[in-house]
N, C-alpha and C positions, 0 to 999 in steps of 0.2 A: 466593515468591522474586522479587526485583526483576530484571526483564529489560529491556534497552533494545530497543525495537521500532522498526524502520525500515520503513515501509509505503509503497511507491510514492513519490510526490513529497511526502508529508507530513513534517513535522518529526519527528525522532526523539523518542520518548516513553519514559519509564520506566513500566512496568506491572507489576502483580503477576501472575505466571503460574506455571504448573506445567509446565516442560519435561520431556518424557519421551522420550528418544531423538530421533527425527525428528518428534515431535509437540509442539505448543505449545498448552496449554489456558489459555484466558482466561475471566474472568467476563464476564457480559453488559455491564456498565458499561464495562469496559476495552475490550471489542471495539468498542463504539459510539464511544467517545472517541478511540481510537487509529487506527481504520480507517474509520469512517463506516458500517460494516456493522452490522446488528442482526438478531438472531434473532427471527423471527415464526413464527406457525403455518404460513404458506405457504412458508417457507424463510428464507434469509439475504437481507436486503434492504438496499439503499442507494438512497434516493430512490424512484423509480418502478421500479427494477430489482430483481426477486426471483429468486434462484437456488434452486430446490427441492433439498432434501437427498434423495438416493436412499433410498427407504424401506428397502431391504435393507442399506444401509450406515450407517444413522443412528447406530449405536454408535461409528462412527469419528469422528463430528462433534459429537455432543451427549451430555452426561452430567449427573449431579446434577439430574435433572428439568428440564433446559433452562437451568440456571444456569452451565454451563461449556461452552465451545465450542472445538473444535480448529481453530485458525486455520491451522496448517500443512497439515492434511488438506484444508481448503477451498482453500488456495493451490494445492495440487497438482491438485485438481479443476478449478480455473480456469485451469490451465496457467501459473501464475506460478512463476518461479524462487524457491526458498526456500533460504536459506543461514543457517547458525547457527554461532556460535563459542561453544562451551560454556564454555571457560575464562573468557571475558569476559562471558558472559551477554548476547550480542547476537544478535538475529534480524533478518534482512532479507528482505523480500518485494518482488520486482521486478514490472514490468509483464508481462502475459501476451504471448505471441508474437502473438496475434490483435490485441491493442491496439497493439503496436509496428507491425504490418503496416498497420493502419488509419491510424496517424499518418504513416507513410512514404508511403502512397498519397495522402494529402491534400496532400503537398508543402508543408505549412505548418510553419514552424519552431516549436518550443515556445516559449511565452511565458516571459520572465524579466525581472527588473528590476535595474538598476544605477544608482548615483549618478554624477552628473557631478562635475567638479572643484569646483563650488560646493555640492555636497551635494544637489542636486535629483534626485529619482528619475525615471528614464526607463524605460519598459517597452517591449519590442519590439512589443507589441500596439498601442501608440500610433502606430506607423508602418506599420500594415498598409496595403497598396496602394501604398506608396512604396518606392523603392529605398533600401537600407540597406547600408552597408559596416561589417562588424564586423572589428576587428583584435584579435587576442589574442596574448599571449606568456606565457612562463613562464620563471622563472629557473633551473629545473633543467635 
């Protein structure tokens, strides 16, 4: 079944998945392309970070000989908020509380980019160490 997956700050992606209640089973290729995580013998890894799967709970996370992974169970293990809308086949995984706490403690604003009136892109990170005034408004 096609599911729209919103994972952290990555762009939403359409993936083939098997949603079962509060669980979302992805194949290995979609896990890697949609989240950056991949299943390895040492656990679920992203770059140099590997999270071991608790051996007594492996059936909650892996099935089909390692070809299918339960992303929702992993999100809950990592303390991520996991939301899903079954009617519209949308799943959203937010940042963990620990990650948000670390970001807040750094006192560093998240990076983003916006074009100026001439279409040139400006990123907040281009101005690190300088004072910046951000003005925002909304019509609603």
